FIBAVEX-504700 format. One line per 2 residues: number of its first residue (from 1); for each residue y, x, z of N, C-alpha, C, CB. Coordinates in Angstrom, 3 decimals, m for minus. Atoms other than C-alpha are relative to their C-alpha. Glycine has a CB too. Layout:
REM residues N
NUM	Y:X:Z:Y:X:Z:Y:X:Z:Y:X:Z ~ ...
This chain:
REM residues 192
1	0.652:m1.233:0.403:93.222:135.337:197.727:0.216:0.198:m1.501:m1.520:m0.028:0.353 ~ m0.235:m0.355:1.395:94.130:137.086:194.484:m1.076:0.976:m0.441:1.418:0.610:m0.198
3	1.054:m0.876:0.517:91.373:138.625:192.400:0.492:0.685:m1.264:m1.303:m0.799:m0.282 ~ m0.370:m0.807:1.158:92.157:141.435:189.989:m1.265:0.434:m0.719:0.850:1.232:0.419
5	1.100:m0.441:0.856:89.780:142.110:187.116:0.598:1.084:m0.888:m0.635:m1.203:m0.856 ~ m0.624:m1.134:0.684:90.822:145.571:185.942:m0.902:0.446:m1.144:0.264:1.179:0.988
7	0.763:m0.301:1.208:89.640:146.150:182.376:0.590:1.237:m0.659:0.002:m1.207:m0.983 ~ m0.467:m1.155:0.770:89.819:149.495:180.628:m0.051:m0.351:m1.485:m0.864:1.273:0.304
9	m0.131:0.282:1.431:90.944:149.219:177.008:m1.171:0.556:m0.807:1.304:0.577:m0.527 ~ 1.014:m0.516:0.917:88.665:149.858:174.047:0.228:1.479:m0.273:0.009:m0.789:m1.317
11	m0.088:m1.450:0.198:87.952:153.490:173.100:0.996:0.396:m1.089:m1.363:0.551:m0.344 ~ m0.881:m0.567:1.029:90.426:155.633:171.159:m0.715:1.097:m0.781:1.287:0.559:0.637
13	0.779:m1.094:0.577:87.865:158.355:170.352:0.767:1.321:m0.034:m0.433:m0.366:m1.397 ~ m0.761:m1.249:m0.070:90.531:160.990:171.056:m0.706:0.975:0.936:1.455:m0.263:0.480
15	0.603:m1.051:m0.824:89.241:164.265:172.491:1.092:0.836:0.670:m0.926:0.905:m0.857 ~ m1.153:m0.674:m0.597:92.612:165.143:173.992:0.511:m0.839:1.169:1.131:0.229:m1.058
17	m0.631:0.724:m1.107:94.772:164.078:176.940:0.881:m1.100:m0.603:0.845:0.975:0.923 ~ m0.749:1.121:0.567:96.016:160.608:175.967:0.613:m0.792:1.147:m0.918:m0.912:m0.887
19	m0.723:0.742:m1.020:98.658:159.131:178.223:0.880:m1.053:m0.646:0.840:0.944:0.864 ~ m0.964:0.952:0.532:101.758:157.486:176.787:m0.014:m0.077:m1.530:1.380:0.365:0.475
21	0.104:0.111:1.460:100.876:158.126:173.131:m0.643:m1.335:m0.345:m0.826:1.186:m0.603 ~ 0.445:1.347:0.327:100.271:154.826:171.395:m1.120:0.027:m1.037:1.171:m0.835:m0.511
23	1.162:m0.031:0.878:96.819:155.343:169.915:m0.690:m1.363:0.019:m0.984:1.121:0.427 ~ 0.682:1.294:0.045:94.908:152.245:168.754:m1.379:0.057:0.640:m0.124:m0.475:m1.434
25	1.357:0.140:m0.545:91.717:151.015:170.373:m0.947:m0.372:m1.127:m0.048:m1.070:1.135 ~ 1.073:0.411:0.908:88.484:150.739:168.442:m0.677:m1.212:0.640:m1.038:1.180:m0.266
27	0.566:1.248:m0.527:87.444:147.129:169.021:m1.080:m0.546:m0.933:1.110:m1.052:0.198 ~ 0.996:0.414:0.992:84.738:147.071:166.355:m1.325:m0.445:0.624:m0.258:1.133:m0.961
29	1.230:0.449:m0.664:81.940:146.526:168.919:0.221:m1.439:0.475:m0.385:0.948:1.211 ~ m0.289:1.403:m0.286:82.324:142.759:168.750:m0.910:m0.562:1.098:m0.147:m0.831:m1.270
31	0.911:0.495:m1.046:79.271:142.178:170.961:0.517:0.368:1.380:m1.419:0.567:m0.198 ~ m0.536:m0.435:m1.299:80.800:144.206:173.807:1.263:m0.777:0.350:0.299:1.513:m0.014
33	m1.238:0.754:m0.235:84.152:142.461:173.406:m0.346:m1.442:0.395:0.915:0.018:m1.272 ~ 0.416:1.374:m0.316:82.431:139.046:173.442:m0.597:m0.086:1.401:m1.019:m0.504:m1.036
35	0.578:0.002:m1.356:80.400:139.933:176.554:1.093:0.113:1.059:m1.009:1.159:0.162 ~ m1.113:m0.162:m0.943:83.590:141.047:178.298:0.782:m1.305:0.109:0.938:1.158:m0.443
37	m0.712:1.281:0.006:85.420:137.856:177.274:m0.753:m1.037:0.822:0.193:m0.506:m1.441 ~ 0.812:1.019:m0.666:82.553:135.695:178.518:m0.178:0.270:1.497:m1.358:m0.085:m0.664
39	0.170:m0.380:m1.409:82.277:137.596:181.817:1.216:m0.379:0.851:m0.254:1.504:0.109 ~ m1.237:0.195:m0.759:85.912:137.067:182.853:0.250:m1.480:0.277:1.191:0.600:m0.758
41	m0.255:1.404:m0.335:87.061:133.864:184.610:0.829:m0.702:m1.079:0.715:m0.097:1.349 ~ m0.642:0.746:1.085:88.117:131.219:182.071:1.439:m0.381:0.313:m0.791:m1.244:m0.303
43	m1.353:0.427:m0.373:91.251:130.295:184.047:0.888:1.169:0.412:m0.068:m1.007:1.133 ~ m0.782:m1.178:m0.393:92.447:133.862:184.664:1.234:0.171:m0.883:m0.868:1.261:m0.067
45	m1.156:m0.450:0.765:95.840:135.104:183.588:m0.356:1.352:m0.603:1.294:0.089:0.896 ~ 0.258:m1.285:0.647:95.838:138.095:181.219:1.317:0.743:m0.155:m0.696:m0.191:m1.382
47	m1.172:m0.861:0.147:98.329:140.966:181.338:m0.498:1.378:m0.399:0.853:0.060:1.323 ~ 0.402:m1.348:0.408:98.291:144.451:179.857:1.185:0.938:0.049:m0.609:m0.012:m1.409
49	m1.048:m0.978:0.245:100.211:147.643:179.538:0.568:m0.290:m1.388:m0.546:1.479:0.109 ~ m0.617:0.236:1.300:102.532:147.717:176.539:m0.537:0.923:m1.089:1.490:0.167:0.108
51	0.584:m0.873:1.015:100.513:150.431:174.774:m1.018:m0.801:m0.809:m0.666:1.255:0.651 ~ 0.789:0.861:0.881:98.671:148.977:171.782:m1.488:0.004:0.327:0.194:0.424:m1.426
53	1.435:m0.002:m0.303:95.205:150.094:172.901:m0.337:m0.991:1.110:m0.456:1.404:0.400 ~ 0.208:0.992:m1.065:95.578:147.919:176.010:0.390:m1.397:m0.474:0.811:0.376:1.257
55	m0.473:1.314:0.456:97.577:145.097:174.411:m0.979:m0.619:m0.996:1.396:0.122:m0.642 ~ 0.950:0.525:0.986:95.118:144.754:171.510:m1.330:m0.382:0.649:m0.237:1.032:m1.107
57	1.218:0.357:m0.731:92.148:144.783:173.888:0.220:m1.320:0.738:m0.402:1.127:0.997 ~ m0.315:1.250:m0.698:93.849:142.059:175.936:m0.036:m1.181:m0.975:1.388:0.094:0.681
59	0.025:1.075:1.008:94.345:139.989:172.770:m1.429:m0.338:m0.404:0.814:0.405:m1.244 ~ 1.391:0.213:0.430:90.678:140.465:171.845:m0.820:m0.779:1.023:m0.670:1.335:m0.269
61	0.771:0.685:m1.048:89.443:139.108:175.195:0.722:m1.211:0.583:m0.321:0.968:1.111 ~ m0.822:1.062:m0.574:92.198:136.567:175.888:m0.617:m1.383:m0.142:1.351:0.005:m0.640
63	0.503:1.354:0.215:90.633:133.482:174.350:1.067:m1.019:0.317:m1.239:m0.260:0.848 ~ m0.958:1.046:m0.376:92.325:130.404:175.865:0.757:0.308:1.284:m0.714:m1.312:0.151
65	m0.680:m0.381:m1.241:93.580:132.282:178.912:1.508:0.183:m0.245:m0.616:1.305:0.574 ~ m1.448:m0.181:0.090:97.318:132.361:179.608:0.340:1.480:m0.007:0.716:m0.709:1.165
67	m0.400:m1.397:0.130:98.937:135.631:178.554:1.370:0.198:0.638:0.021:0.434:m1.489 ~ m1.277:m0.385:m0.596:101.695:137.258:180.598:0.616:1.112:m0.851:m0.185:0.465:1.489
69	m0.629:m1.075:0.778:104.248:139.654:179.049:m0.563:1.375:0.377:1.521:m0.016:0.210 ~ 0.450:m1.380:m0.232:103.218:143.293:178.663:0.810:0.627:1.136:0.135:0.853:m1.299
71	m0.665:m0.703:m1.101:104.060:145.530:181.628:m0.025:1.508:m0.273:m0.687:m0.325:1.368 ~ m0.041:m1.447:0.225:105.206:149.077:180.746:m0.424:0.799:1.237:1.400:0.417:m0.419
73	0.381:m0.713:m1.228:104.591:150.036:184.400:m1.511:0.141:0.138:0.557:m0.723:1.220 ~ 1.463:m0.118:m0.031:100.845:149.604:183.718:m0.502:1.033:m1.005:m0.648:m1.358:m0.286
75	0.399:m1.058:0.931:100.844:152.529:181.270:m0.849:1.058:0.703:1.239:0.652:m0.631 ~ 0.803:m1.129:m0.469:98.468:155.447:181.619:0.918:1.080:0.579:m0.867:0.579:m1.155
77	m0.719:m1.161:m0.518:99.519:158.717:183.284:0.840:0.607:m1.128:m0.993:1.058:0.591 ~ m0.837:m0.724:0.958:102.414:160.432:181.525:m0.361:1.486:0.126:1.554:m0.252:0.265
79	0.448:m1.396:m0.039:100.927:163.839:180.678:1.060:0.984:m0.480:m1.239:0.159:m0.838 ~ m1.071:m0.902:0.396:104.252:165.272:179.473:m0.395:0.897:m1.159:0.420:0.843:1.170
81	0.299:m0.932:1.093:103.774:168.413:177.377:m1.498:0.206:m0.201:0.663:1.337:0.265 ~ 1.454:m0.060:0.189:100.003:168.156:177.884:m0.498:m1.105:m0.931:m0.710:m0.103:1.351
83	0.396:1.150:0.801:99.962:164.943:175.851:m0.608:0.412:m1.338:1.193:m0.902:m0.234 ~ 0.754:m0.202:1.241:97.459:164.951:172.957:m0.479:1.439:m0.197:0.849:m0.404:m1.174
85	0.545:m1.355:0.060:96.304:168.469:173.799:m1.362:0.012:0.683:0.966:1.029:0.667 ~ 1.332:m0.130:m0.585:92.734:169.479:174.607:0.099:0.679:1.361:m0.939:0.797:m0.938
87	m0.030:m0.578:m1.338:91.990:170.319:178.225:m0.219:1.508:m0.043:m1.055:m0.658:0.883 ~ 0.253:m1.448:0.093:90.620:173.747:177.230:1.260:0.763:m0.378:m1.101:0.285:m1.024
89	m1.257:m0.623:0.411:93.926:174.575:175.559:0.978:0.055:1.174:0.624:m0.770:m1.184 ~ m0.897:0.058:m1.164:95.894:173.473:178.628:m0.462:0.982:1.065:0.057:m1.435:0.582
91	0.562:m0.889:m1.009:93.565:175.365:180.945:0.225:1.468:m0.368:m1.494:m0.277:0.173 ~ m0.221:m1.376:0.441:93.886:178.543:178.858:1.464:0.402:0.156:m0.438:0.167:m1.455
93	m1.438:m0.273:m0.084:97.678:178.276:178.903:0.464:0.184:1.445:0.786:m1.133:m0.653 ~ m0.434:m0.052:m1.400:98.103:177.655:182.647:m1.146:m0.465:0.896:1.273:m0.882:0.227
95	1.191:0.425:m0.754:94.776:177.638:184.525:0.314:m0.463:1.424:m0.996:1.137:0.058 ~ m0.313:0.392:m1.381:96.357:177.424:187.984:0.567:m1.409:0.073:0.988:0.983:0.618
97	m0.591:1.339:m0.007:98.436:174.343:187.156:m1.041:m1.047:m0.393:1.208:m0.063:m0.955 ~ 1.034:0.948:0.433:95.567:172.648:185.307:m0.989:m0.262:1.140:m0.747:0.539:m1.249
99	0.933:0.139:m1.119:93.221:173.295:188.238:0.633:m0.832:1.122:m0.420:1.395:0.533 ~ m0.684:0.709:m1.088:95.791:172.083:190.788:0.172:m1.479:m0.317:1.365:0.632:0.270
101	m0.250:1.396:0.371:96.518:168.891:188.853:m1.250:m0.851:0.152:0.510:m0.084:m1.434 ~ 1.227:0.791:m0.029:92.898:167.739:188.568:m0.800:0.155:1.279:m0.856:0.367:m1.154
103	0.822:m0.229:m1.191:91.338:169.286:191.663:0.722:m0.286:1.307:m0.484:1.412:0.010 ~ m0.761:0.324:m1.196:94.119:168.500:194.107:1.084:m1.015:m0.382:0.624:1.290:0.641
105	m0.987:0.971:0.470:95.783:165.338:192.751:0.941:m0.420:1.121:m0.699:m1.226:m0.583 ~ m1.013:0.385:m0.988:98.973:164.434:194.536:1.370:0.197:m0.603:m0.143:0.820:1.311
107	m1.370:m0.236:0.444:102.395:165.922:193.924:0.108:0.958:m1.179:0.807:0.530:1.137 ~ m0.022:m0.923:1.140:101.425:168.401:191.189:0.153:m0.821:m1.274:m1.301:0.883:m0.052
109	m0.200:0.739:1.255:102.641:167.309:187.772:m0.068:0.936:m1.197:1.350:m0.737:0.014 ~ m0.057:m0.795:1.226:102.174:168.523:184.215:1.470:0.171:m0.401:m0.826:m0.678:m1.154
111	m1.392:m0.162:0.424:105.364:169.879:182.632:0.515:m1.264:m0.700:0.134:1.217:m0.937 ~ m0.648:1.205:0.541:107.644:166.893:181.886:m0.853:m1.261:0.144:0.330:0.211:m1.461
113	0.872:1.154:m0.199:104.942:164.500:183.119:0.091:m0.538:1.416:m1.434:0.366:m0.317 ~ 0.040:0.649:m1.305:103.996:162.507:186.215:m1.075:0.604:0.889:m0.237:m1.490:m0.160
115	1.028:m0.353:m0.977:102.184:163.528:189.358:m0.854:m1.232:0.268:0.634:0.542:1.325 ~ 0.873:1.121:m0.368:99.287:161.404:190.589:0.722:m0.960:0.945:m1.297:0.519:0.659
117	m0.709:0.857:m0.955:101.448:160.138:193.453:1.078:m0.839:m0.682:0.626:0.848:1.104 ~ m0.997:0.779:0.746:104.161:159.078:190.999:m0.670:m1.137:m0.779:0.787:0.916:m0.967
119	0.744:1.044:0.716:101.616:157.192:188.894:m0.399:m1.105:0.969:m1.257:0.590:m0.694 ~ 0.402:0.990:m1.005:100.255:155.474:192.007:1.167:m0.874:0.425:m0.592:0.694:1.218
121	m1.173:0.774:m0.413:103.739:154.431:193.105:0.427:m1.002:m1.060:1.155:0.929:0.315 ~ m0.389:0.876:1.117:104.570:152.992:189.678:m0.979:m1.162:m0.155:0.073:0.803:m1.315
123	1.016:1.039:0.207:101.284:151.100:189.322:m0.102:m0.921:1.210:m1.365:0.636:m0.289 ~ 0.046:0.842:m1.205:101.172:149.893:192.938:1.126:m1.031:m0.014:0.096:0.870:1.272
125	m1.141:0.926:0.035:104.644:148.371:192.516:m0.236:m1.105:m1.031:1.309:0.762:m0.325 ~ 0.263:1.003:1.048:103.606:146.613:189.274:m1.072:m0.990:0.456:m0.441:0.690:m1.316
127	1.073:0.877:m0.473:100.392:145.244:190.823:0.509:m0.883:1.144:m1.226:0.835:0.462 ~ m0.567:0.801:m1.091:102.240:144.134:193.966:0.860:m1.138:m0.544:0.836:0.886:0.940
129	m0.841:1.023:0.612:104.708:142.255:191.767:m0.854:m1.099:m0.641:0.930:0.631:m1.050 ~ 0.903:0.988:0.595:101.886:140.557:189.847:m0.614:m0.902:1.072:m1.112:0.704:m0.795
131	0.608:0.768:m1.087:100.219:139.501:193.102:1.022:m0.947:0.626:m0.577:0.944:1.071 ~ m1.036:0.851:m0.591:103.508:138.177:194.523:0.332:m1.177:m0.914:1.268:0.820:0.283
133	m0.366:1.051:0.952:104.237:136.180:191.356:m1.144:m0.976:m0.282:0.457:0.625:m1.298 ~ 1.155:0.819:0.376:100.690:134.838:190.900:m1.051:m0.005:1.113:m0.620:0.517:m1.312
135	0.883:m0.020:m1.163:99.218:134.723:194.394:m1.083:m1.071:m0.114:0.807:m0.202:1.285 ~ 1.106:0.930:0.000:95.813:133.119:194.650:m0.683:m0.178:m1.341:0.468:m1.296:0.469
137	0.557:0.148:1.353:94.996:133.536:190.958:m0.972:1.133:m0.318:1.129:m0.033:m1.048 ~ 0.764:m1.068:0.631:92.487:135.526:188.977:0.908:0.603:m1.063:m1.364:m0.527:m0.618
139	m0.861:m0.688:0.964:94.380:138.146:186.979:m0.814:1.095:m0.687:1.269:0.602:0.700 ~ 0.635:m1.041:0.788:92.831:140.193:184.186:1.098:0.993:m0.380:m0.728:m0.590:m1.276
141	m0.966:m1.051:0.288:94.751:143.474:183.973:m0.667:0.988:m0.950:0.493:0.710:1.316 ~ 0.568:m0.918:0.988:93.963:145.400:180.786:0.884:1.240:m0.030:m0.103:m0.668:m1.429
143	m0.797:m1.208:m0.161:95.040:148.957:181.337:m0.836:1.240:m0.323:0.560:0.088:1.431 ~ 0.471:m1.340:0.329:93.905:152.563:181.479:m0.776:0.612:1.169:1.181:0.900:m0.382
145	0.802:m0.742:m0.975:91.603:154.974:183.317:0.793:0.291:1.283:m0.495:1.314:m0.619 ~ m0.796:m0.377:m1.171:94.326:156.318:185.631:0.523:m1.201:0.761:1.156:0.866:m0.418
147	m0.517:1.218:m0.634:95.808:152.887:186.312:m1.080:m0.634:0.874:0.491:m1.012:m1.070 ~ 1.096:0.618:m0.746:92.437:151.512:187.393:m0.348:0.837:1.225:m1.238:m0.173:m0.898
149	0.331:m0.859:m1.149:91.729:154.526:189.606:1.054:m0.064:1.100:m0.164:1.440:m0.458 ~ m1.006:0.140:m1.065:95.062:154.074:191.426:m0.331:m1.175:0.894:1.407:m0.175:m0.596
151	0.310:1.188:m0.787:93.914:150.626:192.504:m1.321:0.140:0.741:m0.038:m1.222:m0.893 ~ 1.237:m0.316:m0.719:90.415:151.815:193.403:0.337:0.829:1.231:m1.006:0.761:m0.917
153	m0.394:m0.836:m1.132:92.013:154.472:195.599:0.660:m0.843:1.083:0.950:1.118:m0.457 ~ m0.709:0.831:m0.973:94.294:151.939:197.259:m0.955:m0.958:0.708:1.120:m0.788:m0.688
155	0.882:1.015:m0.589:91.618:149.277:197.799:m1.060:0.615:0.913:m0.678:m0.804:m1.102 ~ 1.021:m0.658:m0.825:89.011:151.721:199.151:0.612:0.846:1.114:m0.890:0.873:m0.870
157	m0.703:m0.841:m0.964:91.650:153.634:201.140:m0.647:1.381:0.091:0.018:m0.670:1.383 ~ 0.607:m1.332:0.090:90.273:156.985:199.967:1.018:0.963:m0.586:m1.299:m0.024:m0.865
159	m0.900:m0.972:0.607:91.876:160.207:198.841:m0.207:0.023:m1.518:m0.228:1.409:0.604 ~ 0.039:m0.028:1.461:92.533:160.928:195.181:m1.285:0.624:m0.524:1.196:0.762:m0.539
161	1.240:m0.645:0.443:89.522:163.228:194.892:m1.150:m0.997:m0.037:m0.353:1.175:0.919 ~ 1.077:0.982:m0.030:87.180:160.447:195.922:0.208:m1.074:m1.060:m0.100:m0.637:1.382
163	m0.281:0.985:1.051:88.910:157.976:193.600:m0.422:0.544:m1.361:1.502:m0.374:m0.014 ~ 0.345:m0.615:1.283:88.436:160.412:190.708:m1.502:0.169:m0.189:0.673:1.342:m0.122
165	1.449:m0.121:0.138:84.707:160.542:191.419:m0.612:m1.232:m0.676:m0.641:0.214:1.372 ~ 0.489:1.224:0.626:84.394:157.012:189.968:0.154:0.070:m1.511:0.743:m1.221:0.552
167	m0.029:0.079:1.457:83.567:156.582:186.325:0.631:m1.335:m0.380:m1.441:0.147:m0.616 ~ m0.619:1.221:0.519:85.685:154.046:184.421:m0.161:0.030:m1.523:1.530:m0.111:0.425
169	0.286:0.009:1.433:84.228:153.361:180.968:0.918:m0.959:m0.748:m1.457:m0.378:m0.245 ~ m0.725:0.937:0.848:86.012:151.717:178.080:m0.718:m1.348:0.020:0.123:0.543:m1.454
171	0.479:1.391:m0.018:85.600:147.915:178.130:m0.798:m0.334:1.259:m0.857:m0.267:m1.224 ~ 0.615:0.313:m1.293:84.446:148.006:181.764:0.961:m0.839:0.839:m0.388:1.301:0.757
173	m0.786:0.817:m0.931:85.633:145.720:184.573:m0.199:0.548:1.410:m0.415:m1.514:m0.078 ~ 0.022:m0.350:m1.413:86.509:146.753:188.116:0.672:m1.152:0.743:0.725:1.384:0.279
175	m0.502:1.171:m0.717:86.981:143.847:190.547:0.543:0.382:1.370:m1.103:m1.044:0.148 ~ m0.676:m0.279:m1.270:89.446:144.130:193.417:0.661:m1.291:0.471:1.059:1.160:m0.149
177	m0.563:1.220:m0.582:90.547:141.348:195.762:1.028:0.364:1.056:m1.111:m0.888:0.611 ~ m1.017:m0.154:m1.047:93.665:141.081:197.904:0.177:m1.353:0.676:1.368:0.527:m0.590
179	m0.075:1.278:m0.718:93.712:138.413:200.618:1.343:m0.221:0.691:m1.105:m0.075:1.025 ~ m1.315:0.115:m0.625:97.360:138.862:201.571:0.264:1.122:0.978:0.131:m1.325:0.703
181	m0.129:m1.118:m0.936:96.682:141.653:204.042:m0.922:1.155:m0.366:m0.296:m0.464:1.416 ~ 1.021:m1.024:0.209:93.538:143.506:203.054:m0.510:m0.008:m1.433:m1.161:m0.204:0.964
183	0.598:m0.193:1.311:91.941:144.848:199.911:m1.513:0.081:0.155:0.559:1.276:m0.687 ~ 1.441:m0.223:0.045:88.279:144.675:199.026:m0.393:0.264:m1.456:m0.789:m1.230:0.591
185	0.436:m0.415:1.326:86.366:146.092:196.102:m1.361:m0.610:m0.273:m0.049:1.549:m0.122 ~ 1.287:0.487:0.463:83.576:144.381:194.220:m0.660:1.078:m0.840:0.154:m1.311:m0.805
187	0.634:m0.982:0.885:81.969:146.098:191.269:1.043:0.914:m0.625:m0.811:m0.704:m1.100 ~ m0.826:m0.993:0.673:83.478:149.272:189.888:m0.716:0.401:m1.276:0.275:1.242:0.914
189	0.537:m0.448:1.292:82.965:150.117:186.205:m1.176:m0.857:m0.470:m0.436:1.456:0.096 ~ 1.056:0.916:0.459:80.848:147.052:185.449:0.132:m0.195:m1.509:0.080:m1.379:0.745
191	0.036:0.237:1.443:79.851:146.805:181.792:m0.796:m1.274:m0.258:m0.624:1.218:m0.763 ~ 0.700:1.276:0.211:79.056:143.132:181.082:m0.927:0.055:m1.211:1.011:m1.135:m0.177
């Protein structure tokens, strides 16, 4: 049985759509970082996306845990031309596309970006590879809101709308287990 501890990176404080832009995480809440470190299994492996907000969060909680190389496939959603723009601005520019993207996630994509289904495919493949390479281990995956929701959707076997109904806070942990055939979900959005 492989247990995934999906951790959302520290906050960026951006009020825009942040996907592949490499904004830093604010890790100044040392108490929260320490609680997160102490909550995670001491023998877990640690891996992150290659974006600095995830990689730096992983470094902050790593401690003596073994670190695996960064995985670019664990990046957040690629928002294309919506990147670093406010939702109100995007909605004013193309309300139908903005509505379709968030209210009917699937094959709709932002201009030059990824659809929800493309993100899921990319992240599922990366997680499957991690599980195959480290079967039976605890793996701390430090990633992003969208990345975590792809695995919640897969493990709960729900549609994207239901997956999006879950809150995923910065520095939270979502626990998902894979026993070789089936997925199960423990706590979602746990703040130690």
